[in-house]
MDTraj code that builds the backbone (N, CA, C; nanometers):
import mdtraj as md
import numpy as np

residues = "MET ARG ALA THR GLY ILE ILE MET MET GLY ALA LEU THR LEU GLY SER CYS ALA ARG PRO GLN ASP ASP PRO ALA ASN PRO PRO ARG LEU GLY GLN TRP ARG ASP SER THR VAL LEU THR GLY VAL ARG VAL ASN ASP ARG ALA LEU LYS GLU ASP GLU ILE PRO PRO GLU LEU ARG SER THR PHE ALA LYS PHE ALA LYS GLU ASP ARG TYR CYS GLY GLU PRO ARG PRO ARG ASP ARG ALA GLU MET GLN ALA ARG LEU ASN ASP THR PHE ALA SER CYS GLU ILE ASP GLN PHE ASP SER GLN GLY ALA GLU ILE ALA LEU LEU ALA ARG CYS ARG PRO ARG ASP GLU ARG ASN ASP MET LEU ILE THR ALA ARG GLY ASN GLY THR ALA GLY PRO ASN SER VAL ARG PHE ASP ILE GLN ALA ILE VAL ARG LEU THR GLU LYS THR GLY GLY ASN TYR LEU LEU VAL ALA SER GLY ARG ARG ASP ILE THR ARG LEU GLY ASP CYS".split()
xyz = np.array([
    [-0.9027, -1.9455, 2.3272],
    [-0.7714, -1.9587, 2.2687],
    [-0.7803, -2.0113, 2.1255],
    [-0.8960, -2.0637, 2.0852],
    [-0.9155, -2.1070, 1.9474],
    [-0.8936, -1.9895, 1.8525],
    [-0.9281, -1.8700, 1.9003],
    [-0.9135, -1.7504, 1.8190],
    [-0.7683, -1.7240, 1.7839],
    [-0.6773, -1.7567, 1.8726],
    [-0.5355, -1.7369, 1.8452],
    [-0.4940, -1.8175, 1.7231],
    [-0.5400, -1.9397, 1.7160],
    [-0.5089, -2.0239, 1.6010],
    [-0.5645, -1.9690, 1.4719],
    [-0.6826, -1.9086, 1.4762],
    [-0.7436, -1.8516, 1.3568],
    [-0.6595, -1.7365, 1.3049],
    [-0.6082, -1.6522, 1.3973],
    [-0.5211, -1.5434, 1.3532],
    [-0.3969, -1.6006, 1.2863],
    [-0.3352, -1.7031, 1.3504],
    [-0.2130, -1.7606, 1.2941],
    [-0.2376, -1.8177, 1.1550],
    [-0.3499, -1.8866, 1.1362],
    [-0.3785, -1.9500, 1.0082],
    [-0.4300, -1.8506, 0.9045],
    [-0.5000, -1.7463, 0.9512],
    [-0.5603, -1.6510, 0.8585],
    [-0.4631, -1.5509, 0.8009],
    [-0.3428, -1.5464, 0.8494],
    [-0.2483, -1.4465, 0.8023],
    [-0.2109, -1.4668, 0.6559],
    [-0.2141, -1.5898, 0.6076],
    [-0.1859, -1.6194, 0.4675],
    [-0.2979, -1.7059, 0.4123],
    [-0.3239, -1.6963, 0.2853],
    [-0.4211, -1.7846, 0.2216],
    [-0.3583, -1.8483, 0.0986],
    [-0.4134, -1.9580, 0.0567],
    [-0.3602, -2.0266, -0.0590],
    [-0.4317, -1.9779, -0.1836],
    [-0.3574, -1.9621, -0.2937],
    [-0.4175, -1.9215, -0.4202],
    [-0.4954, -2.0361, -0.4812],
    [-0.5806, -2.0030, -0.5727],
    [-0.6629, -2.1039, -0.6373],
    [-0.5820, -2.1818, -0.7405],
    [-0.6136, -2.3107, -0.7540],
    [-0.5478, -2.3927, -0.8554],
    [-0.6235, -2.3869, -0.9874],
    [-0.7363, -2.3164, -0.9898],
    [-0.8176, -2.3112, -1.1098],
    [-0.7438, -2.2404, -1.2231],
    [-0.6553, -2.1464, -1.1902],
    [-0.5793, -2.0744, -1.2919],
    [-0.4342, -2.1222, -1.2870],
    [-0.3966, -2.2145, -1.3736],
    [-0.2609, -2.2675, -1.3670],
    [-0.1585, -2.1748, -1.4318],
    [-0.1705, -2.0443, -1.4076],
    [-0.0771, -1.9483, -1.4641],
    [-0.0155, -1.8682, -1.3506],
    [0.1154, -1.8574, -1.3497],
    [0.1873, -1.7864, -1.2448],
    [0.1566, -1.6371, -1.2508],
    [0.1342, -1.5762, -1.1341],
    [0.1134, -1.4314, -1.1237],
    [0.2497, -1.3672, -1.0996],
    [0.3045, -1.2952, -1.1969],
    [0.4385, -1.2391, -1.1800],
    [0.4467, -1.1322, -1.0701],
    [0.3349, -1.0736, -1.0303],
    [0.3351, -0.9721, -0.9240],
    [0.3422, -1.0350, -0.7847],
    [0.3170, -1.1656, -0.7756],
    [0.3199, -1.2377, -0.6483],
    [0.4542, -1.3105, -0.6386],
    [0.5341, -1.2815, -0.5334],
    [0.6670, -1.3447, -0.5265],
    [0.6662, -1.4984, -0.5343],
    [0.5820, -1.5726, -0.4591],
    [0.5858, -1.7189, -0.4721],
    [0.5390, -1.7640, -0.6107],
    [0.6096, -1.8627, -0.6666],
    [0.5768, -1.9136, -0.7991],
    [0.4705, -2.0219, -0.7917],
    [0.3990, -2.0366, -0.8991],
    [0.3032, -2.1456, -0.9132],
    [0.3787, -2.2776, -0.9042],
    [0.3241, -2.3730, -0.8296],
    [0.3905, -2.5021, -0.8199],
    [0.3288, -2.5920, -0.7156],
    [0.3991, -2.7002, -0.6861],
    [0.3606, -2.7942, -0.5809],
    [0.4240, -2.7436, -0.4515],
    [0.3431, -2.7290, -0.3445],
    [0.3891, -2.6694, -0.2189],
    [0.3590, -2.7593, -0.1001],
    [0.4483, -2.7565, -0.0004],
    [0.4234, -2.8178, 0.1300],
    [0.4031, -2.7028, 0.2277],
    [0.2921, -2.7070, 0.2994],
    [0.2516, -2.6007, 0.3916],
    [0.2452, -2.6605, 0.5320],
    [0.3309, -2.6136, 0.6222],
    [0.3297, -2.6675, 0.7582],
    [0.3266, -2.5544, 0.8603],
    [0.2532, -2.5777, 0.9663],
    [0.2420, -2.4818, 1.0755],
    [0.2699, -2.5553, 1.2058],
    [0.3528, -2.4934, 1.2898],
    [0.3863, -2.5538, 1.4185],
    [0.3851, -2.4474, 1.5280],
    [0.3522, -2.4904, 1.6466],
    [0.3639, -2.4076, 1.7651],
    [0.5105, -2.4122, 1.8064],
    [0.5725, -2.2951, 1.8217],
    [0.7150, -2.2924, 1.8548],
    [0.7423, -2.2610, 2.0009],
    [0.6418, -2.2130, 2.0743],
    [0.6653, -2.1861, 2.2150],
    [0.5436, -2.1288, 2.2843],
    [0.5381, -2.1511, 2.4158],
    [0.4334, -2.0943, 2.5010],
    [0.5033, -2.0376, 2.6243],
    [0.4706, -1.9143, 2.6559],
    [0.5283, -1.8484, 2.7738],
    [0.4132, -1.7943, 2.8587],
    [0.4268, -1.8073, 2.9894],
    [0.3333, -1.7479, 3.0837],
    [0.4149, -1.6617, 3.1779],
    [0.3772, -1.5335, 3.1854],
    [0.4508, -1.4368, 3.2682],
    [0.6009, -1.4459, 3.2432],
    [0.6370, -1.4509, 3.1165],
    [0.7759, -1.4506, 3.0705],
    [0.8532, -1.5777, 3.1075],
    [0.7827, -1.6847, 3.1394],
    [0.8460, -1.8129, 3.1698],
    [0.8056, -1.9138, 3.0628],
    [0.9048, -1.9688, 2.9946],
    [0.8771, -2.0689, 2.8917],
    [0.8226, -2.1954, 2.9560],
    [0.7160, -2.2488, 2.8966],
    [0.6574, -2.3731, 2.9464],
    [0.7045, -2.4905, 2.8619],
    [0.7388, -2.6000, 2.9287],
    [0.7646, -2.7242, 2.8587],
    [0.6291, -2.7804, 2.8171],
    [0.6309, -2.8688, 2.7189],
    [0.5046, -2.9223, 2.6674],
    [0.4189, -2.9833, 2.7777],
    [0.4796, -3.0556, 2.8710],
    [0.4009, -3.1203, 2.9762],
    [0.3524, -3.0221, 3.0827],
    [0.3997, -2.8973, 3.0794],
    [0.3539, -2.7953, 3.1739],
    [0.2360, -2.7137, 3.1201],
    [0.2060, -2.7292, 2.9922],
    [0.0946, -2.6544, 2.9330],
    [-0.0355, -2.7142, 2.9860],
    [-0.1243, -2.6307, 3.0423],
    [-0.2512, -2.6822, 3.0944],
    [-0.3282, -2.7598, 2.9864],
    [-0.3987, -2.8663, 3.0251],
    [-0.4678, -2.9518, 2.9276],
    [-0.5625, -2.8750, 2.8348],
    [-0.6360, -2.7755, 2.8870],
    [-0.7292, -2.7021, 2.8011],
    [-0.6557, -2.6212, 2.6949],
    [-0.5363, -2.5739, 2.7257],
    [-0.4564, -2.5033, 2.6253],
    [-0.3875, -2.6015, 2.5313],
    [-0.3442, -2.7144, 2.5837],
    [-0.2756, -2.8142, 2.5011],
    [-0.3656, -2.8590, 2.3864],
    [-0.4936, -2.8825, 2.4139],
    [-0.5843, -2.9264, 2.3074],
    [-0.6067, -2.8149, 2.2047],
    [-0.6095, -2.6892, 2.2499],
    [-0.6224, -2.5762, 2.1567],
    [-0.4982, -2.5651, 2.0694],
    [-0.3814, -2.5718, 2.1314],
    [-0.2572, -2.5577, 2.0578],
    [-0.2329, -2.6749, 1.9630],
    [-0.2843, -2.7923, 1.9941],
    [-0.2669, -2.9089, 1.9072],
    [-0.3309, -2.8849, 1.7704],
    [-0.4329, -2.7992, 1.7662],
    [-0.5002, -2.7690, 1.6391],
    [-0.4118, -2.6857, 1.5472],
    [-0.3102, -2.6196, 1.6022],
    [-0.2225, -2.5364, 1.5198],
    [-0.1361, -2.6204, 1.4275],
    [-0.0910, -2.7345, 1.4773],
    [0.0004, -2.8183, 1.4001],
    [-0.0732, -2.8774, 1.2810],
    [-0.0236, -2.8470, 1.1637],
    [-0.0847, -2.9019, 1.0425],
    [0.0195, -2.9099, 0.9333],
    [-0.0046, -2.9986, 0.8411],
    [0.0787, -3.0070, 0.7219],
    [-0.0114, -3.0417, 0.6055],
    [0.0128, -2.9752, 0.4933],
    [-0.0685, -2.9951, 0.3749],
    [0.0216, -2.9840, 0.2527],
    [-0.0203, -3.0442, 0.1446],
    [0.0480, -3.0310, 0.0156],
    [-0.0573, -2.9951, -0.0874],
    [-0.0191, -2.9092, -0.1789],
    [-0.1146, -2.8655, -0.2809],
    [-0.0410, -2.8079, -0.4002],
    [-0.1142, -2.7980, -0.5086],
    [-0.0655, -2.7315, -0.6281],
    [-0.1317, -2.5952, -0.6332],
    [-0.0532, -2.4910, -0.6405],
    [-0.1093, -2.3563, -0.6426],
    [-0.0012, -2.2516, -0.6291],
    [-0.0411, -2.1382, -0.5747],
    [0.0490, -2.0252, -0.5574],
    [0.0125, -1.9550, -0.4274],
    [0.0921, -1.9704, -0.3213],
    [0.0595, -1.9012, -0.1956],
    [0.0529, -1.7510, -0.2199],
    [-0.0434, -1.6883, -0.1561],
    [-0.0647, -1.5457, -0.1791],
    [-0.1063, -1.4798, -0.0487],
    [-0.0350, -1.3764, -0.0059],
    [-0.0799, -1.3035, 0.1135],
    [-0.2168, -1.2398, 0.0889],
    [-0.2971, -1.2346, 0.1919],
    [-0.4265, -1.1661, 0.1821],
    [-0.4028, -1.0166, 0.1734],
    [-0.4994, -0.9443, 0.1151],
    [-0.4898, -0.7988, 0.1236],
    [-0.5595, -0.7541, 0.2522],
    [-0.5415, -0.6294, 0.2907],
    [-0.5914, -0.5788, 0.4189],
    [-0.7435, -0.5935, 0.4314],
    [-0.8173, -0.5591, 0.3265],
    [-0.9640, -0.5663, 0.3316],
    [-1.0112, -0.7108, 0.3489],
    [-0.9489, -0.8045, 0.2783],
    [-0.9858, -0.9453, 0.2904],
    [-0.9548, -0.9970, 0.4307],
    [-0.8392, -0.9566, 0.4852],
    [-0.8022, -0.9983, 0.6203],
    [-0.8999, -0.9404, 0.7226],
    [-0.9362, -0.8131, 0.7093],
    [-1.0286, -0.7510, 0.8037],
    [-1.1650, -0.8203, 0.7997],
    [-1.2137, -0.8528, 0.6805],
    [-1.3425, -0.9221, 0.6677],
    [-1.3383, -1.0588, 0.7365],
    [-1.2280, -1.1311, 0.7192],
    [-1.2152, -1.2630, 0.7841],
    [-1.2121, -1.2485, 0.9357],
    [-1.1373, -1.1515, 0.9855],
    [-1.1302, -1.1294, 1.1296],
    [-1.2651, -1.0853, 1.1858],
    [-1.3387, -1.0025, 1.1113],
    [-1.4715, -0.9586, 1.1560],
    [-1.5681, -1.0755, 1.1668],
    [-1.5526, -1.1756, 1.0802],
    [-1.6372, -1.2949, 1.0871],
    [-1.6014, -1.3840, 1.2055],
    [-1.4783, -1.3732, 1.2526],
    [-1.4274, -1.4631, 1.3559],
    [-1.4357, -1.4051, 1.4964],
    [-1.4130, -1.2768, 1.5106],
    [-1.4020, -1.2145, 1.6418],
    [-1.5185, -1.1206, 1.6710],
    [-1.5430, -1.0981, 1.8009],
    [-1.6450, -1.0011, 1.8423],
    [-1.6046, -0.8618, 1.7959],
    [-1.4779, -0.8303, 1.8088],
    [-1.4233, -0.7062, 1.7554],
    [-1.2766, -0.7283, 1.7244],
    [-1.2300, -0.6624, 1.6205],
    [-1.0911, -0.6796, 1.5809],
    [-1.0485, -0.5578, 1.5004],
    [-0.9310, -0.5083, 1.5301],
    [-0.8771, -0.3953, 1.4554],
    [-0.7365, -0.4291, 1.4093],
    [-0.7128, -0.4116, 1.2811],
    [-0.5794, -0.4306, 1.2266],
    [-0.5072, -0.2969, 1.2394],
    [-0.4012, -0.2956, 1.3184],
    [-0.3210, -0.1747, 1.3336],
    [-0.2192, -0.1620, 1.2213],
    [-0.1700, -0.2752, 1.1725],
    [-0.0717, -0.2749, 1.0644],
    [-0.0906, -0.4007, 0.9817],
    [-0.0922, -0.3849, 0.8508],
    [-0.0925, -0.4992, 0.7608],
    [-0.0231, -0.4568, 0.6326],
    [0.0950, -0.5095, 0.6115],
    [0.1724, -0.4786, 0.4920],
    [0.2114, -0.6087, 0.4251],
    [0.1832, -0.6181, 0.2971],
    [0.2254, -0.7363, 0.2213],
    [0.2746, -0.6907, 0.0844],
    [0.3609, -0.5929, 0.0866],
    [0.4194, -0.5418, -0.0365],
    [0.5489, -0.6162, -0.0658],
    [0.5608, -0.6682, -0.1861],
    [0.6829, -0.7382, -0.2235],
    [0.7041, -0.8628, -0.1409],
    [0.8263, -0.8786, -0.0907],
    [0.8631, -1.0011, -0.0200],
    [0.8355, -0.9962, 0.1292],
    [0.8076, -0.8803, 0.1854],
    [0.7877, -0.8661, 0.3293],
    [0.6396, -0.8704, 0.3654],
    [0.6101, -0.9347, 0.4779],
    [0.4729, -0.9430, 0.5287],
    [0.4771, -0.9020, 0.6755],
    [0.3891, -0.8094, 0.7165],
    [0.3834, -0.7675, 0.8571],
    [0.2378, -0.7512, 0.8984],
    [0.2069, -0.7937, 1.0212],
    [0.0711, -0.7882, 1.0738],
    [0.0756, -0.7481, 1.2210],
    [-0.0130, -0.6583, 1.2588],
    [-0.0368, -0.6273, 1.3997],
    [-0.1868, -0.6077, 1.4135],
    [-0.2507, -0.6885, 1.4968],
    [-0.3960, -0.6810, 1.5144],
    [-0.4297, -0.7001, 1.6615],
    [-0.5394, -0.6370, 1.7036],
    [-0.5898, -0.6512, 1.8405],
    [-0.7354, -0.6968, 1.8301],
    [-0.7645, -0.8113, 1.8945],
    [-0.8961, -0.8729, 1.8772],
    [-0.9535, -0.9197, 2.0099],
    [-1.0863, -0.9135, 2.0189],
    [-1.1599, -0.9689, 2.1323],
    [-1.2419, -1.0861, 2.0793],
    [-1.2163, -1.2057, 2.1314],
    [-1.2869, -1.3243, 2.0817],
    [-1.4345, -1.3264, 2.1208],
    [-1.5116, -1.3988, 2.0424],
    [-1.6515, -1.4262, 2.0771],
    [-1.6527, -1.5342, 2.1849],
    [-1.7576, -1.5372, 2.2622],
    [-1.7785, -1.6432, 2.3618],
    [-1.6633, -1.6555, 2.4614],
    [-1.5951, -1.5497, 2.4874],
    [-1.4882, -1.5493, 2.5874],
    [-1.5177, -1.4376, 2.6860],
    [-1.4368, -1.4309, 2.7890],
    [-1.4542, -1.3253, 2.8879],
    [-1.4289, -1.1891, 2.8243],
    [-1.5030, -1.0867, 2.8712],
    [-1.4914, -0.9533, 2.8147],
    [-1.3540, -0.8912, 2.8346],
    [-1.2804, -0.9377, 2.9331],
    [-1.1513, -0.8760, 2.9604],
    [-1.0371, -0.9385, 2.8801],
    [-1.0673, -1.0278, 2.7873],
    [-0.9626, -1.0916, 2.7080],
    [-0.9368, -1.0116, 2.5804],
    [-0.8124, -0.9750, 2.5601],
    [-0.7701, -0.9062, 2.4391],
    [-0.6490, -0.9806, 2.3838],
    [-0.6558, -1.0177, 2.2568],
    [-0.5452, -1.0858, 2.1904],
    [-0.4746, -0.9845, 2.1025],
    [-0.3456, -0.9710, 2.1211],
    [-0.2635, -0.8899, 2.0317],
    [-0.1797, -0.9868, 1.9504],
    [-0.1952, -0.9809, 1.8200],
    [-0.1200, -1.0703, 1.7312],
    [-0.0201, -0.9884, 1.6512],
    [0.1037, -1.0317, 1.6564],
    [0.2102, -0.9649, 1.5820],
    [0.2785, -1.0699, 1.4955],
    [0.2847, -1.0443, 1.3659],
    [0.3465, -1.1398, 1.2757],
    [0.4389, -1.0722, 1.1770],
    [0.5413, -1.1440, 1.1391],
    [0.6365, -1.0967, 1.0386],
    [0.6779, -1.2146, 0.9531],
    [0.6918, -1.1879, 0.8252],
    [0.7320, -1.2957, 0.7372],
    [0.7942, -1.2458, 0.6092],
    [0.8359, -1.3421, 0.5293],
    [0.8933, -1.3131, 0.3983],
    [0.8352, -1.4110, 0.2979],
    [0.8261, -1.3646, 0.1757],
    [0.7770, -1.4485, 0.0670],
    [0.8761, -1.4395, -0.0480],
    [0.9209, -1.5541, -0.0961],
    [1.0114, -1.5603, -0.2098],
    [0.9567, -1.6550, -0.3138],
    [1.0269, -1.6740, -0.4228],
    [0.9773, -1.7608, -0.5299],
    [0.9545, -1.9050, -0.4860],
    [1.0340, -1.9527, -0.3889],
    [1.0272, -2.0942, -0.3502],
    [0.9930, -2.1178, -0.2045],
    [0.9664, -2.0115, -0.1291],
    [0.9315, -2.0314, 0.0119],
    [0.8596, -1.9098, 0.0683],
    [0.7770, -1.9381, 0.1686],
    [0.7097, -1.8348, 0.2473],
    [0.7302, -1.8750, 0.3929],
    [0.7705, -1.7803, 0.4757],
    [0.7855, -1.8068, 0.6190],
    [0.7136, -1.6939, 0.6928],
    [0.6306, -1.7336, 0.7906],
    [0.5557, -1.6356, 0.8682],
    [0.5623, -1.6741, 1.0155],
    [0.6226, -1.5876, 1.0967],
    [0.6314, -1.6083, 1.2417],
    [0.5311, -1.5167, 1.3091],
    [0.4593, -1.5700, 1.4074],
    [0.3581, -1.4902, 1.4748],
    [0.3623, -1.5147, 1.6248],
    [0.3312, -1.4095, 1.6982],
    [0.3131, -1.4189, 1.8429],
    [0.1731, -1.3698, 1.8743],
    [0.0999, -1.4476, 1.9501],
    [-0.0315, -1.4082, 2.0003],
    [-0.0155, -1.3835, 2.1499],
    [-0.0462, -1.2632, 2.1922],
    [-0.0255, -1.2214, 2.3306],
    [-0.1621, -1.1968, 2.3937],
    [-0.1862, -1.2624, 2.5079],
    [-0.3151, -1.2494, 2.5763],
    [-0.2894, -1.2139, 2.7222],
    [-0.3510, -1.1066, 2.7684],
    [-0.3457, -1.0703, 2.9101],
    [-0.4790, -1.1118, 2.9716],
    [-0.4725, -1.1976, 3.0724],
    [-0.5930, -1.2473, 3.1377],
    [-0.5956, -1.2028, 3.2833],
    [-0.7140, -1.1647, 3.3293],
    [-0.7324, -1.1266, 3.4689],
    [-0.8116, -1.2361, 3.5386],
    [-0.7595, -1.2815, 3.6519],
    [-0.8277, -1.3838, 3.7300],
    [-0.9349, -1.3200, 3.8168],
    [-1.0286, -1.4010, 3.8644],
    [-1.1352, -1.3518, 3.9516],
    [-1.0793, -1.2945, 4.0806],
    [-0.9630, -1.3418, 4.1204],
    [-0.9002, -1.2927, 4.2439],
    [-0.8356, -1.1556, 4.2247],
    [-0.8314, -1.1069, 4.0993],
    [-0.7718, -0.9766, 4.0719],
    [-0.6326, -0.9861, 4.0142],
    [-0.5695, -1.1017, 4.0252],
    [-0.4366, -1.1185, 3.9663],
    [-0.4481, -1.1303, 3.8154],
    [-0.3385, -1.1087, 3.7468],
    [-0.3417, -1.1276, 3.6026],
    [-0.2139, -1.1942, 3.5567],
    [-0.2198, -1.2493, 3.4384],
    [-0.1017, -1.3095, 3.3802],
    [-0.1008, -1.2859, 3.2301],
    [0.0174, -1.2982, 3.1740],
    [0.0394, -1.2751, 3.0323],
    [0.0776, -1.4066, 2.9663],
    [0.0011, -1.4463, 2.8658],
    [0.0265, -1.5683, 2.7905],
    [0.0743, -1.5281, 2.6511],
    [0.1861, -1.5849, 2.6075],
    [0.2384, -1.5591, 2.4735],
    [0.2553, -1.6935, 2.4038],
    [0.1848, -1.7109, 2.2923],
    [0.1981, -1.8315, 2.2105],
    [0.2659, -1.7911, 2.0801],
    [0.3700, -1.8643, 2.0430],
    [0.4445, -1.8350, 1.9207],
    [0.4311, -1.9513, 1.8238],
    [0.4246, -1.9177, 1.6968],
    [0.4142, -2.0210, 1.5956],
    [0.4868, -1.9819, 1.4690],
    [0.5064, -2.0806, 1.3830],
    [0.5715, -2.0567, 1.2543],
    [0.4972, -2.1329, 1.1465],
    [0.4766, -2.0633, 1.0355],
    [0.4191, -2.1264, 0.9171],
    [0.5256, -2.1226, 0.8075],
    [0.5631, -2.2413, 0.7583],
    [0.6586, -2.2543, 0.6494],
    [0.5873, -2.3148, 0.5284],
    [0.6002, -2.2478, 0.4170],
    [0.5428, -2.2972, 0.2920],
    [0.6592, -2.3106, 0.1941],
    [0.6851, -2.4326, 0.1487],
    [0.8034, -2.4605, 0.0683],
    [0.7615, -2.5176, -0.0671],
    [0.8155, -2.4596, -0.1730],
    [0.7880, -2.5078, -0.3084],
    [0.8678, -2.6339, -0.3332],
    [0.7998, -2.7408, -0.3759],
    [0.8629, -2.8693, -0.4004],
    [0.8974, -2.8914, -0.5474],
    [0.8337, -2.8163, -0.6349],
    [0.8563, -2.8323, -0.7791],
    [0.7324, -2.7881, -0.8565],
    [0.7270, -2.8231, -0.9825],
    [0.6121, -2.7874, -1.0654],
    [0.4943, -2.8779, -1.0336],
    [0.3757, -2.8297, -1.0698],
    [0.2528, -2.9082, -1.0489],
    [0.2496, -3.0290, -1.1410],
])
top = md.Topology()
chain = top.add_chain()
for i, resn in enumerate(residues, 1):
    res = top.add_residue(resn, chain, resSeq=i)
    for name in ("N", "CA", "C"):
        top.add_atom(name, md.element.get_by_symbol(name[0]), res)
traj = md.Trajectory(xyz[None], top)
């Protein structure tokens, strides 16, 4: 499940602060930014789980998603080739079915098999977001179908949100 967090975090990258010049082709402006990511929900077989119902091994994985950072820079969506290279480094196999980051809209659909996990695990990640001069919002769902040794299976859906808000100039 660590792989799910990597997909959520890898969907956007932060621009370098080495060049303190705004890129007019990139919707977010150069400035001081607050970047926060939170888990917004967990569902198993279409049933929402309360925080205390999440199994301990998943709770520790999901706790890694929550983060907050502040920096001076310019948030910038990754391009498809950069995203594919990052996913190839992280997963045993991964295919991006859709990746669009033209203008203010961001969309991602990827199917990945994690390393060091059971062969029958497939993660489907679907994300949608928007980027403007003063904010970036990216919502993602990671969907995993798992088969138990008994032959039963279940569907796990983890949802998260990444909000990047411009606070002012650097």
